[in-house]
C-alpha positions as CSV (number, residue, x, y, z in Angstrom):
1,M,9.5,-1.9,-40.0
2,D,9.8,-3.8,-36.9
3,W,6.5,-3.7,-34.5
4,H,8.2,-4.0,-31.5
5,I,9.4,-0.2,-32.3
6,L,6.3,1.1,-32.4
7,I,3.6,-1.1,-29.8
8,A,6.9,-1.1,-27.1
9,P,6.7,3.3,-26.3
10,L,2.8,2.5,-26.3
11,I,2.6,-0.2,-23.9
12,G,5.1,1.7,-21.7
13,V,2.9,5.0,-21.4
14,V,-0.1,3.5,-20.7
15,I,1.8,1.5,-17.9
16,I,3.2,5.0,-16.5
17,L,-0.3,6.3,-16.5
18,L,-2.1,3.3,-14.9
19,L,0.8,3.6,-12.1
20,V,-0.1,7.2,-11.9
21,N,-4.0,6.5,-11.7
22,L,-3.7,4.0,-9.0
23,L,-0.8,5.7,-6.8
24,S,-3.3,9.0,-7.1
25,L,-6.6,7.3,-6.0
26,P,-5.3,6.9,-2.2
27,W,-5.3,10.9,-2.2
28,W,-8.6,11.3,-3.5
29,L,-10.1,8.9,-1.0
30,L,-8.5,10.0,2.1
31,K,-9.7,13.9,0.5
32,N,-13.1,12.9,-0.5
33,S,-13.4,11.1,3.5
34,L,-12.4,14.5,5.4
35,I,-14.8,16.0,3.4
36,G,-17.6,13.8,4.3
37,A,-16.1,13.8,8.1
38,I,-16.6,17.8,8.5
39,M,-19.7,17.2,6.5
40,L,-21.4,14.5,8.9
41,Y,-19.6,16.8,11.9
42,I,-21.4,19.7,10.8
43,I,-25.1,17.7,10.8
44,N,-24.2,16.0,13.9
45,F,-23.5,19.2,15.6
46,T,-26.6,20.8,14.6
47,G,-28.7,17.8,16.3
48,I,-31.5,17.8,13.1
49,I,-30.1,13.7,12.8
50,T,-27.3,11.7,14.2
51,I,-24.8,9.6,12.1
52,K,-21.8,7.8,13.9
53,I,-18.6,9.1,12.1
54,T,-17.0,6.0,10.4
55,F,-14.0,6.0,7.1
56,I,-17.2,4.4,5.1
57,H,-19.6,6.3,6.3
58,C,-17.0,9.7,5.4
59,L,-16.5,8.1,2.4
60,I,-20.1,7.6,1.6
61,A,-21.2,11.0,2.7
62,G,-18.0,12.5,0.6
63,V,-18.5,11.2,-2.9
64,F,-21.9,11.0,-2.9
65,G,-22.7,14.2,-0.7
66,I,-25.7,15.1,0.3
67,P,-27.8,12.4,-1.5
68,G,-25.6,10.2,0.3
69,V,-26.2,11.7,4.0
70,I,-29.6,10.8,3.0
71,G,-29.1,7.7,1.9
72,L,-27.2,6.7,5.1
73,F,-30.0,8.6,7.3
74,I,-32.8,6.3,5.6
75,Y,-30.5,3.2,6.2
76,L,-29.3,3.8,9.5
77,N,-32.7,4.2,10.9
78,F,-35.4,2.9,8.6
79,L,-33.9,-0.5,7.0
80,K,-31.1,-1.3,9.2
């Protein structure tokens, strides 16, 4: 039995899975950054703290949630 018959379909499946994951990555980032923007807008609206709404700040808030917002607040107000 030739090993190409066994290996070629496996490599094809791996390549297809990698492409699907790479193409779905931007949608995941956009969704999380939108959630982060909403969180930052609500926090800024309450007036408790003020964090400038940028794509990076929204992404951090969307991916890490409330701990990310707290980390942003500490970084922007005390460490920067």
